LOBA-405632 format. One record per residue (C-alpha): residue number from 1; x, y negated, z. Coordinates in steps of 0.5 Angstrom, whole numbers, plus 500, padded with zeros to 3 digits. Layout:
N
{NUM {X Y Z}}
...
***
This chain:
450
{1 {847 484 133}}
{2 {848 491 137}}
{3 {856 492 137}}
{4 {855 498 141}}
{5 {858 504 139}}
{6 {855 512 141}}
{7 {860 517 144}}
{8 {861 522 140}}
{9 {866 528 141}}
{10 {872 528 136}}
{11 {876 535 139}}
{12 {875 540 144}}
{13 {881 545 146}}
{14 {880 551 150}}
{15 {887 553 153}}
{16 {887 560 155}}
{17 {880 559 157}}
{18 {877 566 156}}
{19 {877 569 150}}
{20 {882 563 147}}
{21 {890 563 148}}
{22 {894 558 146}}
{23 {893 559 138}}
{24 {887 557 134}}
{25 {883 554 140}}
{26 {883 547 138}}
{27 {876 545 134}}
{28 {877 539 131}}
{29 {869 536 131}}
{30 {871 529 128}}
{31 {865 526 131}}
{32 {860 530 126}}
{33 {855 536 127}}
{34 {859 542 128}}
{35 {856 549 125}}
{36 {860 555 128}}
{37 {860 562 126}}
{38 {863 567 131}}
{39 {863 575 130}}
{40 {861 578 136}}
{41 {867 579 141}}
{42 {871 572 138}}
{43 {870 567 143}}
{44 {864 564 141}}
{45 {861 565 148}}
{46 {867 561 151}}
{47 {865 555 147}}
{48 {858 555 150}}
{49 {861 556 157}}
{50 {866 550 156}}
{51 {860 546 154}}
{52 {856 549 160}}
{53 {862 547 165}}
{54 {862 540 162}}
{55 {855 539 164}}
{56 {855 541 170}}
{57 {861 537 172}}
{58 {857 531 170}}
{59 {853 532 176}}
{60 {857 535 181}}
{61 {864 538 182}}
{62 {866 544 179}}
{63 {868 549 185}}
{64 {875 551 184}}
{65 {873 559 184}}
{66 {868 559 179}}
{67 {873 555 174}}
{68 {879 560 176}}
{69 {874 566 174}}
{70 {875 563 166}}
{71 {882 564 166}}
{72 {884 568 160}}
{73 {886 575 164}}
{74 {893 575 160}}
{75 {895 568 161}}
{76 {901 568 165}}
{77 {901 566 172}}
{78 {905 559 171}}
{79 {901 557 164}}
{80 {896 552 164}}
{81 {890 554 163}}
{82 {884 547 162}}
{83 {879 545 157}}
{84 {879 538 154}}
{85 {874 534 151}}
{86 {876 528 146}}
{87 {871 523 146}}
{88 {870 516 141}}
{89 {866 511 142}}
{90 {866 504 145}}
{91 {871 507 150}}
{92 {875 512 147}}
{93 {877 517 152}}
{94 {879 524 154}}
{95 {877 529 159}}
{96 {880 534 161}}
{97 {878 540 166}}
{98 {883 544 170}}
{99 {884 546 177}}
{100 {886 539 179}}
{101 {880 535 175}}
{102 {874 539 177}}
{103 {870 532 178}}
{104 {869 526 174}}
{105 {873 520 176}}
{106 {868 514 178}}
{107 {874 510 178}}
{108 {874 511 170}}
{109 {868 506 167}}
{110 {869 511 161}}
{111 {866 517 164}}
{112 {859 514 165}}
{113 {858 516 158}}
{114 {858 523 160}}
{115 {855 523 166}}
{116 {848 523 164}}
{117 {849 530 161}}
{118 {845 533 166}}
{119 {839 529 166}}
{120 {837 532 160}}
{121 {841 539 160}}
{122 {842 539 152}}
{123 {844 547 153}}
{124 {840 552 149}}
{125 {840 559 148}}
{126 {836 566 146}}
{127 {836 567 154}}
{128 {833 561 157}}
{129 {828 562 151}}
{130 {826 569 154}}
{131 {824 564 160}}
{132 {818 562 157}}
{133 {815 568 155}}
{134 {819 574 158}}
{135 {814 579 163}}
{136 {813 585 163}}
{137 {806 585 167}}
{138 {800 583 163}}
{139 {798 577 167}}
{140 {799 570 166}}
{141 {806 568 166}}
{142 {808 562 172}}
{143 {812 557 169}}
{144 {813 553 175}}
{145 {820 554 177}}
{146 {822 553 170}}
{147 {818 547 169}}
{148 {821 543 175}}
{149 {828 545 173}}
{150 {827 542 166}}
{151 {824 536 169}}
{152 {827 535 175}}
{153 {831 528 173}}
{154 {824 525 170}}
{155 {824 518 171}}
{156 {817 516 176}}
{157 {813 510 172}}
{158 {813 504 177}}
{159 {819 506 182}}
{160 {826 503 182}}
{161 {830 509 178}}
{162 {827 514 182}}
{163 {827 521 179}}
{164 {822 527 180}}
{165 {827 531 185}}
{166 {827 524 189}}
{167 {820 525 191}}
{168 {822 532 194}}
{169 {825 533 201}}
{170 {829 540 201}}
{171 {823 545 200}}
{172 {818 541 202}}
{173 {813 539 196}}
{174 {810 533 199}}
{175 {803 530 195}}
{176 {806 525 191}}
{177 {811 529 188}}
{178 {806 534 186}}
{179 {802 528 183}}
{180 {808 526 179}}
{181 {809 533 176}}
{182 {802 534 174}}
{183 {803 527 171}}
{184 {809 529 167}}
{185 {806 536 164}}
{186 {801 531 162}}
{187 {805 527 158}}
{188 {809 533 155}}
{189 {803 536 152}}
{190 {803 532 145}}
{191 {811 533 144}}
{192 {810 540 145}}
{193 {805 541 140}}
{194 {808 536 135}}
{195 {815 541 135}}
{196 {810 547 135}}
{197 {806 545 129}}
{198 {813 544 125}}
{199 {816 551 128}}
{200 {810 556 127}}
{201 {804 556 121}}
{202 {800 551 125}}
{203 {795 557 127}}
{204 {798 555 135}}
{205 {796 550 139}}
{206 {797 548 146}}
{207 {791 546 149}}
{208 {793 545 156}}
{209 {799 545 162}}
{210 {795 548 167}}
{211 {798 545 174}}
{212 {796 548 180}}
{213 {798 544 185}}
{214 {796 548 191}}
{215 {798 554 188}}
{216 {804 551 185}}
{217 {803 555 178}}
{218 {804 552 171}}
{219 {800 556 166}}
{220 {800 555 158}}
{221 {793 555 155}}
{222 {794 557 148}}
{223 {790 557 143}}
{224 {790 561 136}}
{225 {785 560 131}}
{226 {781 556 136}}
{227 {781 563 140}}
{228 {783 562 147}}
{229 {789 567 148}}
{230 {790 569 156}}
{231 {796 573 156}}
{232 {800 570 149}}
{233 {807 574 151}}
{234 {803 580 150}}
{235 {799 577 144}}
{236 {804 573 139}}
{237 {809 576 135}}
{238 {817 574 136}}
{239 {817 568 131}}
{240 {811 565 135}}
{241 {814 566 142}}
{242 {820 563 139}}
{243 {817 557 136}}
{244 {813 556 142}}
{245 {819 556 148}}
{246 {823 552 142}}
{247 {817 547 143}}
{248 {817 546 150}}
{249 {826 546 151}}
{250 {826 541 145}}
{251 {820 536 148}}
{252 {823 536 155}}
{253 {830 535 152}}
{254 {828 529 147}}
{255 {823 526 153}}
{256 {829 526 158}}
{257 {834 523 153}}
{258 {830 517 151}}
{259 {832 514 158}}
{260 {839 514 156}}
{261 {842 507 153}}
{262 {846 507 146}}
{263 {853 509 148}}
{264 {851 516 152}}
{265 {853 522 149}}
{266 {848 526 146}}
{267 {850 532 144}}
{268 {845 538 142}}
{269 {848 545 143}}
{270 {844 551 140}}
{271 {847 558 141}}
{272 {843 564 137}}
{273 {836 561 138}}
{274 {833 565 132}}
{275 {836 572 133}}
{276 {830 576 132}}
{277 {827 571 126}}
{278 {826 572 119}}
{279 {830 567 114}}
{280 {823 563 113}}
{281 {822 562 120}}
{282 {829 560 121}}
{283 {829 555 115}}
{284 {823 551 120}}
{285 {829 549 125}}
{286 {833 545 120}}
{287 {828 539 118}}
{288 {827 538 126}}
{289 {835 538 127}}
{290 {835 534 122}}
{291 {830 528 122}}
{292 {828 529 130}}
{293 {835 530 133}}
{294 {839 525 128}}
{295 {841 521 134}}
{296 {844 527 137}}
{297 {851 530 135}}
{298 {849 538 134}}
{299 {853 544 136}}
{300 {850 550 132}}
{301 {853 557 134}}
{302 {851 563 131}}
{303 {854 571 130}}
{304 {850 572 124}}
{305 {854 571 118}}
{306 {848 570 113}}
{307 {845 564 117}}
{308 {851 560 117}}
{309 {852 560 109}}
{310 {846 559 109}}
{311 {845 553 113}}
{312 {852 550 112}}
{313 {849 548 105}}
{314 {843 545 108}}
{315 {846 540 113}}
{316 {852 535 114}}
{317 {856 538 118}}
{318 {863 541 119}}
{319 {864 548 119}}
{320 {868 553 123}}
{321 {869 561 123}}
{322 {872 565 128}}
{323 {874 572 127}}
{324 {878 577 132}}
{325 {885 578 130}}
{326 {887 585 132}}
{327 {893 584 129}}
{328 {897 583 135}}
{329 {897 588 141}}
{330 {893 583 145}}
{331 {886 581 141}}
{332 {885 574 140}}
{333 {881 569 136}}
{334 {882 567 129}}
{335 {880 560 126}}
{336 {878 559 119}}
{337 {875 552 118}}
{338 {869 552 113}}
{339 {870 548 108}}
{340 {866 545 103}}
{341 {866 546 096}}
{342 {867 539 096}}
{343 {873 539 100}}
{344 {875 545 097}}
{345 {875 541 090}}
{346 {879 536 093}}
{347 {885 540 095}}
{348 {885 544 089}}
{349 {885 536 086}}
{350 {891 535 090}}
{351 {895 540 088}}
{352 {893 539 081}}
{353 {889 545 080}}
{354 {884 542 075}}
{355 {881 548 073}}
{356 {879 550 080}}
{357 {877 543 082}}
{358 {872 542 076}}
{359 {868 549 077}}
{360 {867 548 085}}
{361 {865 541 083}}
{362 {859 544 079}}
{363 {858 548 085}}
{364 {858 542 089}}
{365 {854 538 084}}
{366 {848 544 084}}
{367 {848 545 091}}
{368 {847 537 092}}
{369 {841 536 087}}
{370 {838 543 090}}
{371 {838 540 097}}
{372 {833 534 095}}
{373 {829 537 089}}
{374 {823 542 092}}
{375 {825 549 091}}
{376 {819 550 086}}
{377 {823 544 081}}
{378 {829 549 081}}
{379 {826 553 076}}
{380 {823 553 068}}
{381 {817 555 066}}
{382 {819 561 065}}
{383 {822 563 073}}
{384 {829 562 071}}
{385 {834 558 075}}
{386 {835 551 071}}
{387 {842 549 069}}
{388 {846 543 072}}
{389 {844 538 067}}
{390 {836 540 067}}
{391 {836 540 075}}
{392 {840 532 074}}
{393 {834 530 069}}
{394 {829 532 074}}
{395 {833 529 080}}
{396 {833 523 076}}
{397 {826 522 074}}
{398 {825 522 082}}
{399 {830 518 085}}
{400 {830 511 088}}
{401 {834 506 085}}
{402 {840 507 089}}
{403 {841 514 087}}
{404 {839 514 080}}
{405 {844 510 077}}
{406 {849 515 081}}
{407 {845 521 078}}
{408 {846 518 071}}
{409 {853 518 072}}
{410 {854 525 074}}
{411 {850 527 068}}
{412 {855 525 063}}
{413 {860 529 066}}
{414 {856 535 065}}
{415 {858 537 058}}
{416 {865 535 059}}
{417 {868 537 066}}
{418 {862 540 070}}
{419 {860 545 064}}
{420 {860 553 066}}
{421 {867 554 063}}
{422 {873 553 067}}
{423 {878 549 065}}
{424 {886 549 064}}
{425 {888 542 063}}
{426 {893 537 066}}
{427 {892 531 061}}
{428 {892 525 066}}
{429 {884 523 062}}
{430 {882 529 065}}
{431 {884 528 072}}
{432 {881 521 072}}
{433 {875 524 071}}
{434 {875 529 076}}
{435 {876 523 080}}
{436 {870 519 079}}
{437 {866 525 079}}
{438 {869 527 086}}
{439 {867 519 088}}
{440 {860 520 085}}
{441 {858 526 089}}
{442 {861 523 096}}
{443 {857 517 094}}
{444 {851 521 093}}
{445 {852 525 100}}
{446 {853 519 103}}
{447 {846 517 101}}
{448 {842 523 102}}
{449 {846 524 109}}
{450 {843 516 111}}
***
């Protein structure tokens, strides 16, 4: 039996770091995925930078001047400024980054779970995506430097823990290095197409990662409806270019992360990947995060409130909203926990606001059922949105044994406390019914997440 427990991030504190000061600077992740909305200028990029420094420190000490430039400019000289990451796992520990702690302490064995972060470098934003397809000239893009960086920690088969970068001496590209590089790019071809197939309209295929070891060049040979596209960055629209770029980066992250052991921290930090995509293309990312990165703790950052509100209901994660508090002389972040309707219902239940609790439980029930039913099943034959009772009936007919009984129990409450009207009833029996519905929904969410 494997008793190893994966390392998860439980809390991040940003003390006088960039835009954050001493208030509203703690993010309680509790080991869960996190969805973070931040309006422009509210500090979202500060969170991304915090993870960037963590990953940098996992490989080499941070230069003190590089850290000092992130100090909040309104911070008093004697005030503390630091980052603190609180982890839980088989070896729970806290990791602090400040002027006196700019490297991992090798004497503390807990830190081995963080050290491999630089190997698969799980940070991805729209700027990195541009490296795959942004070029002014109408000629093929050479991606050699990009792939060299992404694959530098790729293990070499048949060697004792050697990585690709270990086969290179300074700026000298030895023959064994170039041959290994070519083999690795061939290995990632199929996984790139796997992600590309999920993200695009299946009209695009990566035929070959064309590596010329003499010219030290890498070009992507793209096929579009069986036609070869020489300059894909000129030919494709933004959605297809983004799909290609995400597929390349996701492949490298997944391929390298497979060499980690179970206990090591596996996070995926995504910052505004989908800036120029319409909602239908944005939705294609969700099944990948849910299915292909289920063993990762995902931190998803966005400045798009519409995307935040939609994604919040589609996956299980803790939601945070950051706004600019301009009520004081100096602007500062204002953090709001984006509670789900279930969490809000529980809060109302505790305060004996039973009518509000019932309304929110109905909303949570509808969203939960719609999450598991295909979109076309949400409507009747006249294209009207089905009420909760009808949605439950369809879900019951399609459910497995474990969830069928729970759905049947939930359906018995649709005419009592989950009807469209609000209630104002303080009777003990009404309280008990609400409590039972809360437990049913919790269990259903657990099953869906599993």
